[in-house]
C-alpha positions in Angstrom: 31.9 2.6 -5.9 29.4 0.1 -4.5 27.5 1.0 -1.4 28.4 -0.9 1.7 25.5 -2.7 3.4 25.2 -4.4 6.7 23.0 -7.4 7.5 20.7 -6.6 10.3 20.7 -9.0 13.2 18.0 -9.5 15.8 20.3 -11.8 17.8 17.7 -14.6 17.6 18.2 -17.5 15.2 15.8 -19.9 13.5 17.3 -23.4 13.2 16.1 -25.6 10.3 16.4 -29.4 10.2 18.9 -29.0 7.3 21.2 -27.1 9.6 20.5 -23.8 7.9 20.3 -20.8 10.2 18.3 -17.6 9.6 17.6 -14.5 11.6 14.2 -14.4 13.3 11.3 -12.9 11.4 9.1 -12.3 14.4 9.2 -8.5 14.1 9.4 -8.2 10.3 6.5 -7.2 8.0 4.6 -10.2 6.6 3.7 -9.3 3.0 2.9 -12.9 2.3 -0.1 -12.6 4.6 -1.6 -10.0 2.2 -2.5 -12.9 -0.1 -5.3 -15.0 1.3 -5.0 -18.7 0.6 -7.7 -20.3 -1.6 -8.6 -17.1 -3.4 -8.0 -17.1 -7.2 -5.5 -14.6 -8.6 -8.1 -12.4 -10.3 -10.2 -12.2 -7.1 -7.4 -11.3 -4.8 -7.9 -7.8 -3.3 -4.2 -7.0 -3.9 -4.6 -7.9 -7.6 -7.8 -5.9 -7.9 -6.1 -2.9 -6.3 -3.2 -3.2 -8.8 -5.8 -3.3 -11.6 -7.4 -0.2 -10.1 -4.1 1.6 -10.3 -3.5 0.4 -13.9 -7.0 1.8 -14.9 -6.2 5.1 -13.2 -2.8 5.3 -14.9 -4.6 4.8 -18.3 -7.1 7.5 -17.4 -4.8 10.1 -15.8 -1.2 9.0 -16.5 1.2 6.9 -14.5 1.7 8.0 -10.9 -0.5 11.0 -11.4 -1.8 10.6 -7.8 1.7 11.1 -6.5 1.7 14.7 -7.6 -0.7 15.6 -4.7 0.9 17.9 -2.1 -1.8 20.0 -0.5 -4.5 20.0 2.1 -7.1 20.3 -0.7 -5.8 17.0 -2.2 -5.9 15.4 1.2 -9.5 16.4 1.6 -10.3 15.0 -1.8 -8.7 11.7 -1.1 -10.6 11.5 2.3 -13.9 12.5 0.7 -13.6 9.9 -2.0 -12.5 7.2 0.4 -15.5 7.8 2.6 -17.9 7.8 -0.4 -16.5 4.5 -1.7 -16.7 3.1 1.9 -20.4 3.9 2.0 -20.9 2.4 -1.4 -19.0 -0.8 -0.4 -20.9 -1.1 2.9 -24.2 -0.7 1.0 -23.2 -3.5 -1.4 -22.9 -1.4 -4.6 -21.1 -3.3 -7.4 -20.9 -0.7 -10.1 -17.2 -0.2 -9.3 -14.6 -2.1 -7.3 -15.3 0.1 -4.2 -12.9 -1.9 -2.0 -10.0 -1.1 -4.3 -11.1 2.5 -4.5 -11.0 2.8 -0.7 -7.4 1.4 -0.7 -6.3 3.8 -3.4 -7.7 6.8 -1.6 -6.3 5.8 1.7 -2.9 5.2 0.1 -3.1 8.6 -1.7 -4.0 10.3 1.6 -1.3 8.7 3.6 1.4 9.3 1.0 0.4 12.9 0.6 0.3 13.4 4.3 3.8 11.9 4.6 5.1 14.3 1.9 3.5 17.3 3.5 4.9 16.4 7.0 8.3 15.7 5.5 8.3 19.0 3.7 7.4 20.8 7.0 10.2 19.1 8.9 12.9 19.4 6.3 11.8 22.6 4.6 11.6 20.9 1.2 
């Protein structure tokens, strides 16, 4: 049996010259703004971040970082993020420190979410 879905409605409409109507996007996430105009594909931070994840997957296995579930792992993500932040601020180019910062913040925030969810639901 197929799931039943509803179409969310803000109550505000965008009217296009063609006559097409769409719901307003004024409160919706703008993922398109993550991609700066005029920056080549291989220089885009989002692409570099995805490449960082691919390199980590080759080294440790796919989604290895998602196994994290403890304060010790939170501390490790934070320590690594801060170190990469300092290296990025100091202009070091031996690694893609900006991508490493994003990875460690994502790891921290994901792990924190899982820990908090487990504390609320008892999982």
